FIDREN-219883 format. One line per 10 residues: number of its first residue (from 1); for each residue x, y, z of N, C-alpha, C, O. Coordinates in Angstrom, 1 decimal. Each point is the difference from the previous one (the first is absolute). Layout:
N
NUM = X:Y:Z:X:Y:Z:X:Y:Z:X:Y:Z  ...;
***
This chain:
215
1 = -18.0:114.9:-191.3:-1.4:0.3:0.2:0.3:1.8:0.5:1.0:0.3:0.5  -2.5:0.8:-0.9:0.1:1.0:0.2:-0.1:0.8:1.0:-1.1:0.5:-0.1  1.7:-0.1:1.0:-1.0:0.5:1.6:-0.5:1.5:-0.8:0.5:0.9:-0.8  -2.2:-1.4:1.8:-0.7:1.5:-0.1:-0.6:0.2:1.6:-0.2:-0.8:0.9  0.0:2.0:-0.9:-0.5:0.6:1.2:-1.5:-0.6:0.4:-0.8:-0.1:-1.0  0.4:-0.3:2.1:-1.5:-0.3:-0.3:-0.3:1.5:1.1:0.7:0.6:0.7  -2.8:-0.5:-1.1:-0.1:1.9:-0.4:-0.1:-0.4:2.0:1.1:0.2:0.5  -1.8:-0.5:0.1:-0.4:0.3:1.0:0.7:-0.7:1.6:-0.3:0.1:1.2  1.9:-1.2:-2.3:0.2:-0.3:2.0:1.5:0.1:-0.8:0.1:-0.5:-1.1  1.2:1.2:1.8:1.4:0.4:0.1:0.2:-1.5:-0.7:-0.4:0.7:-0.9;
11 = 0.7:-2.0:0.4:0.2:-0.7:-0.6:0.9:-0.1:-1.2:0.0:1.0:-0.7  0.9:-2.3:0.5:0.8:0.4:-1.7:-0.7:-1.6:0.2:-0.1:-0.8:0.9  -0.4:0.9:-2.6:-0.1:-1.4:0.2:0.4:-0.1:-1.8:0.1:0.9:-0.9  0.2:-2.8:0.7:0.1:0.7:-2.2:-1.2:-0.2:0.2:-0.7:-0.3:0.9  0.5:0.6:-2.9:-1.0:0.1:-1.2:-0.5:-1.4:0.6:0.6:-1.0:0.3  -2.2:1.5:-0.3:-0.8:-1.6:0.6:-0.6:0.5:-1.0:-0.9:0.7:0.4  1.0:-0.9:-1.8:-1.4:0.0:-0.7:0.2:-0.7:-1.3:1.1:0.0:-0.6  -2.8:-0.9:-0.2:0.4:-0.5:-0.3:-0.7:0.7:-1.5:-0.6:1.1:-0.2  0.9:-2.3:-0.9:0.3:0.3:-1.1:-2.1:1.1:-0.6:-1.1:-0.2:0.4  1.8:1.2:-1.4:-1.4:0.6:0.3:-1.3:-0.4:-1.5:-0.1:0.4:-1.2;
21 = -0.5:-1.0:1.6:-1.5:-0.7:0.1:-0.9:1.3:-0.6:-0.3:1.0:0.7  0.1:-1.1:-2.4:-1.5:0.5:-0.4:-0.9:-0.7:-0.3:-1.1:0.6:-0.1  1.0:-2.1:-0.2:-1.0:-0.7:0.7:0.8:-1.7:0.1:1.2:-0.4:-0.1  -2.2:0.0:0.3:-0.4:-1.8:0.1:0.5:-0.2:-0.8:0.2:0.8:-1.0  0.4:-2.3:1.2:0.2:-0.7:-1.7:-0.7:-0.9:0.4:0.1:-0.6:1.0  -1.0:0.5:-1.9:-1.2:-1.3:-0.4:0.3:-1.1:-0.9:0.3:-0.3:-1.2  -0.6:-0.6:2.9:0.9:-1.0:0.2:-1.5:-0.9:0.6:-1.0:0.5:0.7  1.1:-2.1:-1.2:-1.0:-0.9:0.5:-0.3:-0.5:1.5:0.9:-0.7:0.7  -2.2:1.1:-0.2:0.0:-0.9:1.2:0.5:-1.4:0.5:-0.1:-1.1:-0.6  0.5:1.2:1.2:0.6:-1.4:0.4:-0.9:-1.2:0.2:-1.0:0.0:0.6;
31 = 1.7:-1.2:-1.4:-1.7:-1.3:-0.2:0.1:-0.6:1.4:-1.0:-0.6:0.4  2.4:0.7:0.6:-1.2:-0.6:1.0:0.6:1.2:1.3:0.9:0.9:0.0  -2.2:-1.5:1.2:0.7:1.4:1.3:-0.3:-1.0:0.9:-0.2:-1.2:0.1  0.4:2.1:0.7:0.3:-1.0:1.4:-1.5:0.3:1.0:-0.4:1.1:0.2  -0.3:-2.5:0.3:-1.3:0.4:0.2:-0.1:1.1:1.3:0.9:0.1:0.8  -2.3:1.0:-0.7:-0.7:0.0:1.5:1.0:0.5:1.0:0.6:0.9:0.5  -1.3:-2.8:-0.5:0.3:-0.9:1.2:-1.3:0.6:0.9:-0.9:0.5:-0.7  0.7:-0.4:2.3:-1.2:0.2:0.8:-0.1:1.5:-0.5:-1.1:0.3:0.3  1.6:0.9:-0.8:0.0:1.3:-0.1:0.7:0.9:0.7:-0.3:1.2:0.2  1.7:-2.2:0.5:0.0:0.7:0.9:1.6:1.4:-0.5:0.6:-0.1:-1.1;
41 = -0.3:1.1:2.0:1.5:0.2:-1.3:0.7:-0.3:-0.5:0.6:1.1:0.0  0.3:-2.3:-0.9:0.4:0.6:0.1:1.7:0.6:-0.2:0.4:1.0:0.4  0.0:-1.6:-0.9:1.5:1.0:-0.1:0.8:-0.2:-1.7:-0.4:-0.8:-0.8  1.3:1.7:0.4:0.8:0.2:-1.2:1.6:0.7:0.5:0.1:0.7:1.0  0.8:-1.1:-1.8:1.3:0.4:1.0:0.5:0.2:-1.5:0.0:-1.1:-0.6  0.5:2.3:-0.7:0.8:0.3:-1.1:0.3:1.3:0.4:-0.6:0.9:0.6  2.0:-1.1:-1.6:0.6:0.5:-0.3:0.3:0.5:-1.4:0.0:-0.6:-1.1  0.5:2.1:1.4:-0.3:0.6:-2.0:0.8:1.4:0.1:-0.5:1.1:-0.3  1.5:-1.1:0.6:0.6:1.2:0.4:-0.1:1.0:0.8:0.5:-0.3:1.1  -1.1:1.6:-1.3:0.3:0.7:1.3:-1.3:0.1:0.8:-0.9:0.7:-0.4;
51 = 0.9:-1.5:2.0:-1.6:0.1:0.5:-0.3:0.8:-0.1:-0.9:-0.3:-0.8  0.8:1.9:1.0:-0.9:1.0:-0.5:-0.9:-0.7:-0.2:-0.9:-0.4:0.5  1.7:0.6:-2.2:-1.5:-0.3:-1.3:-1.0:-1.0:0.4:-1.2:0.2:0.1  2.2:-1.4:0.1:-1.1:-1.7:0.3:-1.2:0.6:0.4:-1.2:0.0:-0.5  2.1:0.6:1.8:-1.1:0.8:1.0:-1.5:0.2:0.0:-1.0:-0.6:0.4  1.5:2.3:-1.3:-0.7:-0.1:-0.8:-1.2:0.3:-1.2:-0.9:0.8:-0.2  1.3:-2.0:-0.6:-0.5:-0.6:-0.9:-1.4:-1.0:1.1:-1.3:0.0:0.0  2.4:-1.1:1.1:-1.3:-0.7:0.0:-0.6:0.4:1.5:-0.8:-0.7:0.6  1.2:1.8:-0.2:-1.7:0.6:1.1:-1.2:0.5:-0.5:-1.0:0.3:0.6  1.8:-0.4:-2.5:-1.7:1.1:-0.2:-0.4:-1.4:-0.6:-0.8:0.4:-0.9;
61 = 0.9:-1.6:0.9:-0.4:-1.6:-0.3:-1.6:-0.1:0.8:-0.2:0.3:1.1  -0.8:-0.6:-2.0:-0.8:-0.4:0.5:-0.3:-1.2:1.2:1.1:-0.6:-0.1  -1.5:0.3:0.7:0.0:-0.7:1.6:1.2:-0.6:0.2:0.3:-1.2:0.1  0.8:2.7:0.0:1.4:-0.5:0.6:-0.2:0.5:1.1:-0.8:0.9:0.0  1.4:-1.5:1.4:-0.5:0.5:1.4:1.0:1.5:0.9:-0.2:0.9:0.8  1.3:-1.6:-1.6:1.2:0.7:0.7:1.6:-0.2:-0.8:0.3:-1.1:-0.5  0.6:2.3:0.4:1.6:-0.8:-0.9:0.9:0.9:0.6:0.1:1.2:-0.3  0.5:-2.0:1.3:1.4:0.3:0.8:0.8:-0.1:-1.3:0.0:-0.7:-1.1  0.7:1.6:1.6:1.8:-0.3:-0.9:1.1:0.0:0.7:0.2:0.6:1.0  0.7:-1.4:-1.6:1.0:-1.1:0.7:1.0:-0.6:-0.6:0.2:-0.2:-1.2;
71 = 0.6:-0.2:2.1:1.3:-1.3:-0.7:-0.4:-1.6:-0.2:-0.2:-0.8:0.9  0.1:0.5:-2.1:0.2:-1.3:0.2:1.4:-1.1:-0.7:0.9:0.5:-0.7  -0.9:-1.9:0.9:0.6:-0.6:-0.2:2.0:0.0:1.1:1.1:-0.6:-0.1  -1.5:1.4:0.8:1.4:-0.5:0.8:-0.7:0.3:1.0:-1.1:0.5:0.0  1.8:-0.8:1.4:0.2:0.2:1.1:-0.4:1.3:0.5:-0.2:1.0:-0.8  -0.1:-0.8:2.5:-0.8:0.7:0.6:1.1:1.7:0.1:-0.1:1.2:-0.2  1.4:-2.7:0.8:1.0:1.0:0.4:0.8:1.4:-0.9:0.8:0.8:0.5  -1.4:-0.9:-1.9:0.7:0.8:-0.6:-1.4:0.7:-0.6:0.2:0.7:-1.0  -1.9:-0.9:1.7:-0.9:0.1:-1.1:-0.7:1.5:0.4:-1.0:0.2:0.7  2.2:1.0:-1.4:0.5:1.2:0.6:0.3:1.1:-1.8:0.5:-0.4:-1.1;
81 = -1.0:1.4:1.3:-0.3:0.7:-0.8:1.9:0.3:-0.8:0.4:-0.6:-1.0  0.2:1.4:1.7:1.3:-0.2:-0.4:0.8:-1.7:0.4:1.2:0.0:0.1  -1.6:-0.5:0.1:0.7:-1.8:-0.3:-0.1:-0.2:-1.6:0.9:-0.1:-0.8  -2.2:0.1:0.7:-0.9:-0.4:-1.2:0.7:0.6:-1.3:0.3:-0.4:-1.1  0.0:2.1:2.0:0.5:0.0:-1.7:1.3:0.1:-0.5:0.5:0.6:-1.0  -0.1:-1.3:1.9:2.0:-0.2:0.4:-0.7:-1.0:-1.0:0.4:0.7:-0.9  -1.0:-1.5:0.4:-0.5:-1.0:-1.1:1.1:-1.3:0.4:0.8:-0.4:-0.9  -0.9:-0.1:1.7:0.8:-1.5:0.7:-0.4:-0.6:1.1:0.8:-0.5:0.9  -2.0:0.6:-1.0:-0.9:0.0:1.2:-1.1:-1.1:-1.0:-0.9:-0.5:0.7  0.9:0.3:-1.6:-1.3:-0.8:-0.4:-1.4:0.1:0.0:-0.8:-0.8:-0.2;
91 = 0.7:2.1:0.6:-0.7:0.7:0.0:-1.7:0.5:-1.1:0.2:1.1:-0.5  -0.9:-1.4:0.3:-1.1:0.5:-1.5:-0.5:1.4:0.9:-0.5:-0.4:1.1  0.5:1.7:-1.1:-1.1:0.6:0.0:-1.2:-0.9:-0.3:0.2:-0.8:-0.9  -1.6:0.8:1.5:-1.1:-0.7:0.2:-1.1:0.9:0.6:0.0:0.9:0.8  -1.2:-1.7:-2.0:-0.9:0.6:1.2:-0.3:-1.3:0.1:0.4:-1.0:-0.6  -2.0:1.1:2.3:-1.0:-0.6:0.5:-0.7:-0.1:-0.2:-0.7:0.7:0.8  0.0:-1.4:-1.6:-1.4:0.5:0.0:-1.2:-1.3:0.6:0.2:-1.2:-0.2  -1.2:1.5:0.7:-0.9:-0.2:0.8:-1.2:0.6:-0.7:-0.4:1.2:-0.1  -0.1:-2.6:-0.5:-1.6:0.5:-1.1:-1.5:-1.3:0.4:0.1:-0.8:0.9  -1.4:1.1:-1.7:-0.6:-0.9:0.5:-0.8:-0.2:-0.7:-1.0:0.6:-0.4;
101 = 1.8:-2.1:-0.2:-0.3:-1.1:-0.7:-1.2:0.1:-1.0:-0.3:0.0:-1.2  -0.1:0.1:2.0:-2.1:0.3:-0.5:-0.2:1.6:-1.0:-0.8:0.1:-0.9  1.7:0.7:1.2:0.2:0.9:-1.3:1.0:0.1:-0.7:-0.2:0.5:-1.1  1.3:-0.8:1.3:1.1:0.0:-1.0:1.3:-1.5:0.9:0.6:-0.3:1.1  -0.7:-0.4:-2.5:0.6:-1.8:0.5:1.7:1.1:-0.4:0.3:1.0:-0.7  0.4:-2.1:1.6:1.5:-0.2:-1.3:0.5:0.3:-1.2:0.9:0.8:-0.3  -1.9:-1.6:-0.3:0.6:-0.3:-1.9:-0.4:1.4:-0.4:0.5:0.4:-1.0  -1.4:0.3:1.7:-0.6:1.9:-0.6:2.1:1.0:0.8:0.7:0.7:-0.7  -0.6:-1.0:1.5:1.1:0.4:0.4:0.9:0.0:-0.5:0.9:0.9:0.1  -1.0:-1.9:-0.7:1.7:-0.6:-0.8:-0.4:0.7:-1.1:0.9:0.1:-0.8;
111 = -2.6:0.8:0.1:-0.4:-0.4:-0.7:1.3:2.1:-0.4:0.6:0.5:-0.9  -0.9:0.0:2.4:-0.1:1.7:-0.1:1.7:-0.1:0.2:0.6:1.1:0.0  0.1:-2.1:0.2:1.5:0.1:1.1:1.0:-0.2:-1.8:0.8:0.7:-0.6  -1.5:-2.1:0.3:0.4:1.0:-1.7:-0.1:0.6:-1.1:0.9:0.3:-0.9  -2.2:-0.1:1.0:-0.6:1.2:-0.9:0.5:1.6:-0.1:0.3:0.7:-1.0  -0.2:0.0:2.7:0.3:1.3:0.2:0.8:-0.6:0.7:1.1:0.1:-0.6  -1.1:-0.7:1.8:0.1:0.1:1.6:1.9:0.8:-0.4:0.4:1.1:0.5  0.4:-2.4:-1.8:1.1:0.6:-0.7:0.5:-1.0:-1.0:-0.5:-1.1:-0.5  1.6:1.9:0.4:0.6:-1.5:-1.2:0.4:-1.2:0.4:1.1:0.2:0.7  -1.3:-1.3:-0.7:0.0:-0.6:0.1:1.2:-0.9:-0.9:0.2:-1.1:0.5;
121 = 0.5:1.4:-1.8:0.9:0.0:-0.9:1.4:0.5:0.6:1.0:-0.6:-0.4  -1.1:1.8:1.4:1.5:0.2:0.3:0.6:-0.8:0.7:-0.7:-1.0:0.3  2.1:1.2:0.2:0.5:-1.0:0.3:0.7:0.8:1.1:1.0:0.6:-0.2  -1.6:-0.6:1.5:1.3:0.6:1.2:-0.3:2.0:0.2:0.4:0.8:0.8  -1.0:-0.7:-1.7:-1.0:1.4:0.4:-1.0:0.4:-0.5:-0.5:-0.6:-0.9  0.1:1.6:1.2:-1.2:0.2:-0.9:0.5:2.2:-0.4:0.5:0.9:0.7  -1.3:-1.0:-2.0:0.8:1.4:0.6:0.8:0.5:-0.3:0.8:-0.2:-0.9  -1.0:1.3:2.3:1.0:0.7:0.2:1.5:-0.4:1.1:1.1:0.6:0.2  -1.8:-2.2:0.4:0.8:-0.1:0.6:0.5:-1.5:-0.6:-0.3:-0.6:-1.0  1.4:0.1:2.2:0.4:-1.3:-0.1:0.3:-0.5:0.4:0.2:0.7:1.0;
131 = 0.3:-1.8:-0.8:0.4:-1.7:1.2:-0.8:-0.4:-0.6:-0.8:0.2:-0.9  1.4:-1.6:2.4:-0.7:-0.9:0.3:-1.4:0.0:1.3:-0.7:-0.9:0.5  0.6:2.3:-0.3:-1.2:0.1:1.1:-0.4:0.4:-0.5:-1.0:0.5:0.5  1.1:-0.3:-2.1:-1.8:1.2:-1.3:0.1:-1.4:-0.5:1.3:0.0:-0.1  -1.7:-1.3:-0.3:-0.2:-1.2:-0.5:-1.4:-0.2:0.3:-0.6:0.2:1.0  0.1:-0.9:-2.6:-1.3:-0.2:0.6:0.1:-1.5:0.1:0.6:-0.8:-0.7  -1.7:0.6:2.0:0.1:-1.2:0.8:-1.3:-0.7:0.5:-0.3:0.7:0.9  -0.5:-1.5:-1.0:-1.2:-0.2:0.5:0.6:-0.9:1.5:1.1:-0.4:-0.1  -1.6:0.1:1.0:0.2:-0.1:1.0:-1.5:-0.5:0.5:-1.0:0.6:0.2  1.3:-2.1:-0.2:-1.5:-1.0:0.0:-0.6:0.0:1.5:0.9:0.4:0.7;
141 = -1.8:-0.7:-0.2:-0.4:-0.2:1.3:-0.4:-1.5:0.6:0.1:-0.4:1.2  -0.6:-0.1:-2.7:-0.3:-1.3:0.2:0.2:-0.9:-0.8:0.7:0.6:-0.9  -0.9:-1.3:0.7:0.6:-0.9:-1.8:-1.1:0.5:-0.3:0.3:1.1:-0.3  -1.4:-1.4:0.2:-1.1:0.7:-1.2:0.3:1.0:-0.4:0.1:-0.2:-1.3  0.3:1.5:1.6:0.7:1.0:-0.2:1.2:-0.4:-0.8:0.0:0.6:-1.1  1.4:-1.5:1.5:0.5:-0.3:-0.7:0.2:-0.4:-1.9:0.8:0.5:-0.8  -1.5:-1.3:0.7:-0.8:-1.0:-0.2:-1.0:1.0:-1.7:0.2:-0.1:-1.2  -1.2:0.9:2.0:-0.1:1.1:-0.5:1.2:0.9:-0.8:0.0:-0.3:-1.2  0.7:0.9:1.6:0.4:1.1:-0.5:1.3:-0.7:-1.1:0.5:0.6:-0.9  -0.2:-2.5:1.2:1.0:0.2:-0.5:-1.0:-0.3:-2.2:0.5:-0.1:-1.1;
151 = -2.0:0.0:1.8:-0.7:-0.7:-0.8:0.2:0.9:-1.2:0.2:-0.2:-1.2  -0.4:1.4:1.9:-0.1:1.2:-0.7:0.8:1.0:-0.6:-0.4:1.2:-0.2  1.6:-1.7:0.1:1.4:-0.2:0.0:0.2:-0.2:-1.2:0.3:0.9:-0.9  -0.6:-2.1:0.6:-0.3:-1.0:-0.8:-0.8:0.6:-1.3:0.3:0.1:-1.2  -1.4:0.4:2.0:-1.4:0.6:-1.1:0.2:0.9:-0.4:-0.8:0.1:-0.9  1.7:0.9:1.0:0.9:1.2:-0.6:0.8:-0.2:-0.7:0.0:0.7:-1.0  1.3:-1.9:1.5:0.4:0.1:-1.5:-0.4:-0.6:-1.0:0.4:0.4:-1.1  -1.3:-1.4:1.4:-0.7:-0.4:-1.2:-0.6:0.5:-0.8:-0.3:-0.4:-1.1  -0.1:1.4:1.6:-0.6:0.6:-0.8:0.3:1.5:-1.0:-0.6:0.8:-0.8  2.6:-1.1:2.0:0.7:1.4:-0.9:-0.9:1.2:0.6:-0.1:1.0:-0.7;
161 = -0.6:-1.0:1.9:-0.1:1.5:0.4:0.9:1.3:0.1:-0.5:1.1:0.2  1.1:-1.2:-0.2:1.3:1.3:-0.2:0.7:-0.2:-0.5:-0.1:-1.1:-0.4  1.4:2.0:-0.1:1.0:0.3:-1.2:1.0:-1.1:0.5:0.7:-0.5:-0.8  -0.7:0.2:1.9:1.3:-0.6:0.6:-0.5:-1.5:1.0:-1.1:-0.6:0.2  2.3:0.4:0.2:-0.2:-1.0:1.2:-0.6:0.5:1.0:0.3:1.2:0.1  -1.4:-1.9:1.0:0.5:0.1:1.0:0.3:-0.1:1.3:-0.5:-0.8:0.8  1.0:1.4:-0.7:1.5:0.6:0.7:-0.8:-0.8:2.3:0.8:-0.1:0.9  -2.5:-0.2:-0.8:0.4:0.2:1.0:0.4:-1.8:0.3:0.1:-0.9:-0.9  0.2:0.9:2.5:-0.4:-1.0:0.8:-1.1:-0.6:1.2:-0.9:0.5:0.6  1.4:-1.4:-0.8:-0.8:-0.2:1.2:1.1:-0.2:1.6:1.1:-0.3:-0.2;
171 = -1.5:0.3:1.1:0.8:0.3:1.3:-0.8:-0.5:0.7:-1.2:-0.1:0.0  2.7:-0.9:1.3:-0.9:-0.2:0.8:0.8:1.2:1.0:1.1:0.5:-0.2  -2.1:-0.1:1.6:1.2:0.6:0.6:-1.1:0.8:1.0:-1.2:-0.2:-0.3  1.4:0.8:1.3:-0.8:0.7:1.7:0.1:1.3:-0.9:0.8:0.6:-0.8  -2.1:-0.5:1.1:0.1:2.0:-0.1:0.4:1.0:1.5:0.0:-0.6:1.1  0.3:1.9:-1.2:-0.2:0.4:0.9:-0.3:1.8:-0.3:0.8:0.6:-0.7  -2.1:-0.1:1.4:-0.2:1.8:0.0:1.0:0.2:-0.8:0.6:-1.0:-0.4  -0.4:2.3:0.1:0.9:1.1:0.1:-0.6:1.0:1.0:-1.0:0.0:0.7  1.8:0.7:-0.8:0.6:1.2:1.7:-1.6:0.7:-0.9:-0.6:-0.6:-1.0  0.3:1.7:1.6:-1.6:0.4:0.7:0.2:0.7:-1.4:-0.7:-0.4:-1.0;
181 = 1.7:1.8:0.9:0.3:0.9:-1.4:-0.6:-0.6:-1.3:-0.7:0.7:-0.7  0.9:-1.9:0.5:-0.4:-0.4:-1.0:-1.5:-0.7:-0.4:-0.4:-0.5:-1.0  -0.3:0.6:2.3:-1.2:-0.7:0.1:-1.2:1.2:-0.7:0.1:1.2:0.1  -1.0:-1.8:-0.8:-0.6:1.1:-1.1:0.4:1.2:-0.3:-0.6:1.0:0.2  2.0:-1.4:-1.0:0.5:1.5:-0.3:-0.5:0.8:-1.1:0.0:1.2:-0.1  -0.4:-2.0:-0.7:-1.0:0.3:-1.5:-1.1:1.1:0.4:-0.2:1.0:-0.8  -0.6:-1.2:2.1:-1.3:0.6:0.4:1.1:1.4:1.1:-0.2:1.1:-0.2  0.9:-1.3:0.8:0.9:0.6:0.9:0.5:1.5:-0.5:-0.1:1.1:0.6  0.6:-1.4:-1.8:1.8:1.2:-0.9:-1.6:-0.2:-1.4:0.4:-1.0:-0.6  -1.1:1.3:0.2:-0.4:0.7:-1.1:0.6:0.0:-1.3:-0.2:-0.6:-1.0;
191 = 1.6:2.1:1.6:0.4:0.8:-0.7:1.5:-0.6:0.1:0.8:0.6:-0.7  -0.4:-1.3:1.3:1.1:-0.5:-0.3:0.6:-0.3:-1.3:-0.6:-0.8:-0.7  1.9:1.5:0.3:0.1:-0.1:-1.7:0.2:-1.3:-1.0:-0.2:0.0:-1.2  0.6:-1.4:2.4:-0.8:-1.6:-0.4:-1.3:-0.2:0.2:-0.7:-0.8:-0.5  0.4:1.4:1.2:-1.4:-1.0:0.0:-0.4:0.5:-1.5:-0.1:-0.7:-1.1  -0.1:2.6:1.5:-0.9:0.5:-1.5:0.0:0.0:-1.8:-0.8:0.4:-0.8  2.7:-1.2:0.6:1.3:-0.8:-1.1:-0.6:-0.9:0.0:-1.0:0.1:-0.7  1.1:-1.3:1.4:-0.2:-1.6:0.1:-1.7:-0.6:0.2:-0.7:-0.8:-0.7  0.6:1.4:1.9:-1.3:-0.8:0.6:-0.7:0.0:0.4:-0.4:-0.9:0.8  -0.5:2.9:-1.5:-1.4:0.2:-0.4:-0.1:-0.2:-1.1:-1.2:-0.1:-0.3;
201 = 2.3:-0.2:-0.7:-0.9:-0.1:-1.6:-0.3:-1.6:0.1:-0.7:-0.6:-0.8  1.6:0.0:2.3:-1.2:-1.6:-0.5:-0.3:-0.2:0.1:-0.8:-0.4:-0.8  0.4:0.4:2.9:-1.8:0.2:0.4:-0.7:0.4:-1.1:-1.1:-0.6:0.1  1.2:1.6:-1.3:-0.8:0.6:-1.3:-0.1:-1.5:-0.7:-0.9:-0.8:0.0  1.8:0.7:-0.4:-0.3:-1.6:-0.8:-0.4:-0.5:0.7:-1.2:-0.2:-0.2  1.5:-0.5:1.4:-1.3:-0.8:0.3:-1.3:0.4:0.2:-0.5:-1.1:-0.2  -0.4:1.9:0.6:-1.1:0.3:-0.4:0.3:0.0:-1.3:-0.1:-1.2:-0.2  0.5:1.7:-0.8:-0.5:-0.1:-1.5:-0.1:-1.5:0.0:-1.0:-0.6:-0.3  1.9:0.1:0.6:0.2:-1.6:-1.0:-0.7:-0.9:0.8:-0.3:-1.0:-0.6  0.0:1.1:1.7:-1.1:-0.7:1.1:-1.4:1.1:0.5:-0.1:0.0:1.3;
211 = -0.4:0.5:-1.7:-1.1:0.7:0.6:-0.7:-1.1:0.7:0.3:0.6:1.1  -0.8:-1.5:-0.8:-1.4:-0.5:1.1:1.1:-0.9:0.6:-0.3:-1.0:0.6  1.8:1.6:-0.7:0.6:-0.8:1.0:0.5:1.3:1.3:0.7:-0.3:0.9  -1.1:1.4:-1.2:0.6:1.1:0.5:-1.3:0.8:0.6:-1.1:0.3:-0.5  1.9:0.2:2.2:-0.4:0.6:0.6:0.0:1.3:0.5:-0.8:0.3:0.9;
***
């Protein structure tokens, strides 16, 4: 992985950019969904490469209340950037999304996830970043989420929605928030080279591809 300096802090991080995207992949909506229930906020945990870009996309989705960058799939003891970057902890860089199911459903979040938030056909990498911490993985927070995620992966596969096989795995594991300097990174560092190169085009593509969902 390539090291690069943060503009706003004296830190050195590995390259944390995702594949540059110019348009959303036109995929069908999911045939099944999770019920809205009583309207209380629900939580989704998704991994798809650098959490900066994932966070940037989902914080612009209508109905999303908050997005937290973090690590999923490993233990609390090694849920820190230095350890996770060693690619030995089993964590994936991930985001935890709190959302209003009356405004946006779980299956709709998955549609954004597969269409524009990352490339679900890449194995243990996204764009310039490689390693298992950049894998494509869904961490269902309920049996219904697991059922819907598995059904949607099958649906997209049967529809040949992508030119290559979908690599996304459904996994189990706890989510641990990342360090404070990773939170809201897109908004706090708009001129950072990786934000400009990888994430701003992705957010623009989300807005263009899903105008009714964008805020």
